[in-house]
N, C-alpha and C positions, 0 to 999 in steps of 0.2 A: 770412225766410219767407215766403210769400204771403201770410199772413193781416194782413202789414204795408202793405197797399193804401195808398197815401198819401191815398185819399178817405177811408180807414176808420180811419186808422190814429188819430188824434184820440181818437176812440171806443172800439175796441178796447181802448187805453192807458188809457182809464178803467175799464173793467172788469173789477176787479179780482175778490176773492170775500172771504171769510170766514177770520178767527180761527176757529180749531175753538172755536167754541161753539154751543150751543143750550140751551133749558131743560132742566134735571134731570129724569130721569124714568127708570122701570125699566117694563118691559113684560113680565109673565110668560108671555102667547100673543099670537100673531097676532090681528088682528081679523077676524071673520068676513068672508068673501068678498064677502057682499051689502049690507054697510055701508061698505065702502070707498068707493063710488062718491059715495053721499049727503053722505057725510062730506065729502071732498073738494069737491063743489060746494056744500058750505054753509060750508067754511070759506077755499077759496080766494079768494074776493070779498073777505073780510075781510082776509086775507094781504096779499094787492095793495096794500092801503090802506095799510100798515106804511112808514115809509120805509127804506132800506137804509144799510148803513153798509158802505161799500167798503172793507174792507182792508187792500188791497195794489192799488196803480195806478201807471203811467207818464202819468198825464195831460201833454198838450201837442201842440202843432202838427206837422204834417209835415213840417216845416222847419228844428224846433227841436232843437238839438243837448242841451239838456240834459237833454233826458227818462230819460238812464241817461248813466250813466260807464264804458259799452263800445256795444257797436256788435252789432247782429243779423246775423252773418255768413251767408253761404251753407252749407245745410243740401243734402244731395243725395238726400233723399227725406224731405217732409213730412208729419208725422201727419196723416191722412185729413180729421179735421175742422177743418184749419186750411186747407186748400186753398180756391182760389175755386169749384170744383162743389160745395161742401157748400152746401145752397140755405138753410140758416139765413144764411149773410151776406147773403142776398137779402134775407130777411124783415126783418135789423138796418137793413139801408140804407134800404129801405121806412120802417120805423115810424121812424129818426132824421132821415131827408132828404126823405120821399117817393119814392124811387126806382120810376118810372113802368116799370121793364124787367124782365124775367123772366127775364133771362140776365145774365152778367160778361162781356158780350164788351170786347175793349179800347175800340171807341167809345163803348161805355153806360158804360165805368169812367172815361171823362174827362169825361161828364157828373157822376159824381160828385164828381171832382177839381173842376170848376168848381162846384157847389152848394154842396163844402165851403167855398172862397174866398169865394163869394158871403155866406155864414152870416156866415165871418169877420170882413169886411168891415162887414157890417151891425149885427152885435154887438159888435164891437170885444172890451176885455176881459171881457166877458162870456158870451163863446161856451162856456166848457168849464163854467161855472157854468150856463148854460141845456140845456147837454146832461145835466148832471147831472138837472136837472129832469126832460128829456125821459125819463129811465132812471130815474126816482124813489128817486134816490140824495140823503141829505140830507146825508152828510160824506165826503168821499173823501182818503184817506192817499195822500199824491203823494210816489214816490220821485223823485226828481229831484238833479241836479246843485246848483242853487240855483234858488228859488222864482221870480224875475225877474217876470213880470206875476200870479204869483198870489200875491206877498207880498199879505199882510195881508187876503186873500181867506177869509173865513167858512169857506167851505165845503172847503176844503182844508187838512190837516195835511203838515208837513213831514218825510219821512224821507229821509236823506241819506248820503252814498255815502261810505265811509273806508276803503276800499282802496287809494287812491294812498297813504297814509299809510304805508304798509307797504313800500314800492318808489322810495326817495329817491334811491337811487343809479343808475349805469348799468344799464340793462337791455337789453343787447342780448344777453347769453348766456340770456335769459329767451324771448325769441321763437324757440319750437323749433319751432313749424308758423303755417301760413297764417294760424289764426285768432288768436294771439297777437302776429303782427307788426302786426293791425289792434287790438289791444284795449291792449298797452304804451303807444303815443304817446298811446293817449285818457285814458290813467290819469296821465303825465306831465304831459298840460295841464293834467289835472286838479289835479294837487299844485301846479303854479306856481298857478294860482287861489285855491287854498286858501291858500297861502303869502301872496300878496297880499292876501288879507282878511282875515290877521293882521298887515298891514306889512310884511312882508317883501319882498325882491326876490331870495332865494335861501334856500338852508338855512344856518340857524345856525351857528356856529361850534362849537356842544358840545351832545351829546345833550340837556341840560335846556332849551336853548333852544328845539330840537325839539318838544319836550314841551310847552312850554308853549304855544306856537303850535298845536299839538293841543289844546288846551286851548280858547286864544280862539277857533279856527274852532266847536268844537260848541258853544263858550257862546253864540256869535254865532247861530248856526242855530238853537240852540234857540230864540232871543228872534225868531224867525220862524216861531211856527208848529210849532216842531219837538219831534216825539215820540219819533225812535228815530234810530239809526246804524243804518247798512245795510253787510253786507258780501255782496259777489257771488263770494266769495276762490276756489271751485272753477273759473273759467273762468280763473283767472292761477296757479293753484297749489293742493295738494292737502290735503284736510283731516285726511289720515291721520296720526296722531301729530304733532299738534301739541303741543312741550313748552314747558316751562320755564323759559326762560334767565334766570340771573340779570343783572341791572340791567349787572352792572360786564363782562360778557361785551359786550350790545349795546352798550355805550358805546365799549368798544374798537374792535367793528367801524365803530361811524360815523364816532369820529374817523380811523379809516384809510381811508376811502373818502367822505368829506364830499365833500372838495374834488376829486374823480374818482378814475379806477380802477376795476375791475371788482371787486365781491366773489366769492369760487371758490363755487359752488353751497351748501356746507356754511356758511360764512358767511353768505350770504343767507337760508337759512331762519331761521337764530339769529334775525336780525335780526326777520325775519316774525314771526316766534313769538311775540315778544319785541313787539312790533309790537301784534300780533293782542291782547295779553291787556291791554297799554296800555290800549287805547280800550275795551277792555271795563270796565277797572274805573274809566275815566272816564266813560262811560256810568254807571255806578252810581252816582257823586257828584253828577252832573248830573240824575239821576233821568229818565235817558232807557233805553228801551227798546232789544234786541238785536236786529235780524232777521238771518237768515242764510239767504244763498240753499242750499237741500238738498235739490235735484232736479235731474231730468234737464236739460239743457241746449243753446243751440243750438250749431248749427256740426259743423264734420266732425270734429274734434278734441277734444271736452268728454270727459272720462273719468267715466265715470257712478262708476266706482270711489274716484276720488278726490273726489265730491260727495257721499258716503252721510251723510247725518243721524247715522248711529250714531257713527259717527268721533269726533264730537263729544262723546261722554260724558263725556272726561277733564276737559273744559270745563265743561258744565251740572251735573256732580256736585262740581265743585270749591268748598267751604264759602265761599271769598272771594266767591262770587258768589249767593250764595243769596237775595239782596235783589233781584237783578236779575232781571227779566223777559225771556225769551226764545223770540223766534217761529221758529219752523223754516218758513219760507218756500215753499211750494209742497207744504207735507209729507211731506217724503223723496220722492216718487214718483220712481221708480215701487216706493221701499221703505217703503210707505206702513203695509203691515201691521206692519212691526218698528218704525217711530216712534214710535207710538202710543203704544208704552212708554217711550220718555220724558216722555213726558206724566203720567207716573206722578209725575215730579216737581213739587212747589207750583208754580216758577216758569218753566215751560215749557209754550208751546201749539204747536196746529200750525195753518198756514195752508193751505188747500185752495183757494187762487188756481191758476189755468192748468189746473186737473183738466178743468172745462168744455171748452178748448181740446184734449185729450187722449183723452179718453175721452168714450163717450157717457153721457147723463144718468141714464140704469139702472146704470151700473159705478159712476158719480159717488155715487148715492145707495146702492150697496154698499158705497163708501170708508166713507162718514159713517157709516154704519150699523155696522159694524166699529167707526168709533173711538166710538160713541156708548156701543155695548154694553159697551165695557171700561171707557171714564172719561167717564160720565157727566156728573158735578160738575165738569170743565171746562167750564162754563157761559158763562164771559163772562171776557175780562181787563180788567185796568187800563186798558188803553190803549184798549178799545171805549167803556169806561164814561168816559173823558175826551174822546172825539170827541162825545159828544152835548152840546149847546147847554144850558144849566141852563133856559132859556126852553122848550126841548120836554116836551111831555107823553107825543109817540108813543114807544112801545119799538122801538127797532131792531131791524130784520131785516137777517139777514145770508146772502148766498147771490150766486150767480151771475144775474145776469138774462138 
């Protein structure tokens, strides 16, 4: 997408937004119009002093392949707000880089590339931390394959991708369109890295060994400031009708295809469903949250009907997972009005990141207003509280900058 301009990528990937959270309140009637401007002028300077907790981001350099376990593929028509014609990008470039131009012509974007490279050399591993300072962000949740140069950086928390564990076999029959032909090699490479992280050179000889490898990787990632596991599942398979297969059935499939061969479509879905639930269960054991992409996605072959958060009800309402906190990443958009009702569950929260890239600030405010009118008591999550360093006395502000 055009928003992933090389010179801006490090910053645009940093700026996610909030887990659905705000001070609980109920409002009986609208404020009188004449009071609104005065209240706004009085509160805004104080609000701007409050550090942001960025609940969803993909921080990294423009040439860093670990910022995601997939790739942004070509889309025929980008949303208007993500295009370079949106003047808000120029304002962001100016605020963050001192961009001196009033347009985004190719030659001027080259200036941005050079400035980005200059700051990266000047600041080294402090580059992304300094960008957080510029954006007023106190702590950022980093969705990444590995933390690498962000490891042990107190400004970032690690959310690690786990979809590769669902696809350990021959995936050639899953590359059913050009997007997935790009995605699955990346998934396979990530799985090989994860197995190496667990001290393995290939798939274990049995399902018990594979499960042990999963647990080992999750434990190691938690030690690197890990706070959650992340599923991008709708890019690779449907969320519709995720079943609950017995372990014996998954074990038979694993034994059959571990050493080679291609599972049938039905067999592979059974194994994926088992692995999906196993990963959730292990996240619970390790007190990790579960983040799930549940909204519109990039590319020409992403199926909205296969990424609807409402199709996760059988998972979210499973009593075995009642102690696990689930975050619906991107709030189920464009099905956000339905998805808010999932927040009736005590362990389910909605994240509004990406909204500001897709809709106007006015529409964004309307979405948040609808959410807050229905479940205002969803004020903060365990993750949000855990992100604030104990030494901080500032109250976190959540939202898009």
